[in-house]
C-alpha distance (Angstrom), angle and dihedral (degrees) to the residues before:
residue distance angle dihedral
X1 . . .
X2 3.81 . .
X3 3.82 92.5 .
X4 3.82 91.7 48.1
X5 3.82 90.9 49.8
X6 3.83 90.9 50.3
X7 3.81 89.7 49.6
X8 3.81 91.7 53.0
X9 3.81 91.3 47.0
X10 3.81 90.8 47.9
X11 3.80 91.2 50.5
X12 3.81 90.9 49.1
X13 3.82 91.6 50.0
X14 3.81 90.7 49.0
X15 3.80 90.9 49.4
X16 3.80 91.8 49.6
X17 3.83 91.6 48.8
X18 3.82 90.6 48.2
X19 3.81 92.2 50.1
X20 3.80 91.1 47.0
X21 3.82 91.5 49.9
X22 3.81 92.7 47.9
X23 3.80 91.3 47.8
X24 3.83 93.1 48.2
X25 3.80 89.9 50.0
X26 3.81 91.8 48.3
X27 3.81 94.9 47.2
X28 3.83 99.9 32.1
X29 3.77 90.0 -129.7
X30 3.76 144.5 42.1
X31 3.82 109.8 -51.9
X32 3.80 94.7 178.5
X33 3.77 139.0 -81.3
X34 3.78 123.2 -34.5
X35 3.78 89.7 -113.1
X36 3.82 90.8 57.6
X37 3.79 92.2 47.4
X38 3.81 93.0 49.0
X39 3.79 89.1 48.7
X40 3.81 91.4 51.1
X41 3.81 92.7 50.4
X42 3.80 87.9 60.9
X43 3.81 87.6 66.8
X44 3.81 99.8 49.6
X45 3.81 122.3 104.4
X46 3.80 109.2 -69.5
X47 3.79 98.0 -125.7
X48 3.79 90.5 55.0
X49 3.81 90.0 48.7
X50 3.81 90.8 52.4
X51 3.82 94.1 44.1
X52 3.82 91.1 48.9
X53 3.81 89.1 50.6
X54 3.82 91.1 49.9
X55 3.81 92.1 -119.8
X56 3.81 97.6 121.9
X57 3.77 132.5 32.0
X58 3.78 143.8 178.2
X59 3.82 97.7 -45.9
X60 3.80 94.1 51.9
X61 3.81 90.6 46.4
X62 3.80 89.8 49.8
X63 3.82 88.6 52.5
X64 3.82 90.5 50.1
X65 3.80 90.4 48.9
X66 3.80 92.3 51.6
X67 3.82 91.2 48.2
X68 3.82 89.5 51.1
X69 3.81 92.3 48.6
X70 3.80 92.0 49.6
X71 3.81 95.3 47.3
X72 3.80 91.6 46.6
X73 3.81 92.1 48.1
X74 3.80 92.3 48.7
X75 3.80 94.3 46.4
X76 3.81 94.8 45.0
X77 3.80 92.2 44.7
X78 3.79 90.4 49.4
X79 3.80 93.7 51.0
X80 3.77 96.9 40.7
X81 3.80 101.0 36.0
X82 3.79 95.3 87.0
X83 3.81 93.7 46.1
X84 3.80 94.0 45.6
X85 3.78 99.4 36.1
X86 3.80 93.7 108.6
X87 3.82 93.9 45.1
X88 3.82 101.4 46.0
X89 3.77 112.6 100.4
X90 3.78 103.5 -143.9
X91 3.79 90.7 178.2
X92 3.81 94.8 80.4
X93 3.84 95.9 59.3
X94 3.76 105.7 12.5
X95 3.78 109.7 -110.9
X96 3.79 93.1 -26.2
X97 3.83 116.7 100.2
X98 3.84 93.2 -172.7
X99 3.80 130.7 91.1
X100 3.81 112.4 -104.4
X101 3.83 96.8 -100.9
X102 3.82 91.1 51.6
X103 3.81 92.0 46.4
X104 3.83 89.0 52.7
X105 3.81 90.9 48.3
X106 3.82 90.6 50.0
X107 3.81 91.9 49.1
X108 3.81 92.9 48.6
X109 3.79 92.3 45.9
X110 3.81 95.0 47.8
X111 3.81 92.4 48.9
X112 3.82 91.1 46.0
X113 3.82 91.2 46.4
X114 3.81 90.5 50.8
X115 3.81 89.7 52.7
X116 3.81 93.6 53.5
X117 3.82 92.7 40.5
X118 3.81 88.0 57.0
X119 3.82 89.5 48.1
X120 3.81 89.4 51.8
X121 3.80 91.3 52.7
X122 3.81 92.6 48.4
X123 3.80 102.8 38.3
X124 3.83 108.6 4.2
X125 3.81 89.0 -114.5
X126 3.84 104.1 171.2
X127 3.84 96.8 -156.2
X128 3.82 94.5 118.7
X129 3.81 91.7 50.3
X130 3.82 91.2 47.6
X131 3.81 93.7 51.9
X132 3.81 92.9 44.2
X133 3.82 91.1 50.1
X134 3.81 92.6 46.7
X135 3.81 100.9 41.0
X136 3.80 105.8 28.2
X137 3.82 103.3 26.1
X138 3.85 94.5 29.8
X139 3.79 91.3 -144.6
X140 3.82 115.1 173.4
X141 3.80 115.8 -100.3
X142 3.81 91.6 -114.2
X143 3.83 90.9 55.4
X144 3.81 93.2 47.9
X145 3.81 89.9 48.4
X146 3.79 90.1 53.3
X147 3.81 92.5 47.4
X148 3.81 94.0 52.6
X149 3.83 94.2 37.2
X150 3.80 94.2 -122.4
X151 3.78 132.6 119.4
X152 3.79 122.4 -86.4
X153 3.83 93.3 -116.3
X154 3.80 92.8 51.9
X155 3.81 90.6 46.5
X156 3.82 91.5 51.8
X157 3.80 88.5 48.3
X158 3.82 89.5 50.9
X159 3.81 91.3 53.4
X160 3.81 91.4 50.0
X161 3.80 95.7 46.6
X162 3.80 93.9 38.0
X163 3.81 89.9 57.3
X164 3.80 90.2 44.8
X165 3.79 90.4 49.9
X166 3.79 89.3 52.7
X167 3.82 90.5 48.3
X168 3.80 89.9 53.1
X169 3.81 91.1 45.1
X170 3.82 91.5 51.3
X171 3.85 92.9 46.5
X172 3.81 93.7 -113.4
X173 3.80 85.1 132.9
X174 3.78 125.9 24.6
X175 3.78 143.7 -170.6
X176 3.78 122.0 21.7
X177 3.80 92.5 -12.2
X178 3.81 91.3 57.6
X179 3.81 91.3 46.5
X180 3.81 92.2 49.1
X181 3.81 93.0 46.9
X182 3.80 92.0 49.1
X183 3.80 92.3 48.5
X184 3.81 94.4 45.9
X185 3.81 92.0 51.9
X186 3.80 90.7 55.2
X187 3.81 90.5 59.3
X188 3.81 102.1 47.2
X189 3.79 90.3 95.8
X190 3.78 126.2 38.9
X191 3.78 113.2 -93.5
X192 3.76 131.2 -142.5
X193 3.79 139.7 111.3
X194 3.77 115.4 -62.9
X195 3.77 111.0 -116.8
X196 3.79 114.7 -141.6
X197 3.78 122.0 -152.3
X198 3.81 97.3 -132.6
């Protein structure tokens, strides 16, 4: 027990020294103690936190980008549709005012959103809220964890697997990888029927 505790303390000290060294190099000075820096990293945008930790890569970032494009297109179209209704030429792309890649992103996102909305209704699985908070609102992982009443590690895992689920849904990955990513995302949060109090 004593040796294990010393090992954990040693690892923490090493991590703090590494963070301090990286921060000094980045700021050409003394930005503060390692504890302060580690604390501040808890409040940075979640995708950056996960990229910096090596937990997500290009595919997950591509999924986040497509989600952002779809949400932006839907929100802008919704706000501007009434004002531009007379000016939009629907003849060039049928009834769709978006370029093809945006229309595909919107379709993927809406289908994916419907899937997780149905999961929310059945099991109170907060995956859609987690991804929205991380990708669109860019809330820190610790804040999202507090909002959904789950631990920080589980919330980070939900962001990772939620983005991977989207990537599989949108055919950014295929085959066994897509199947594994889709399955893993379904099990981030406990499942079971939601009991109402009526």
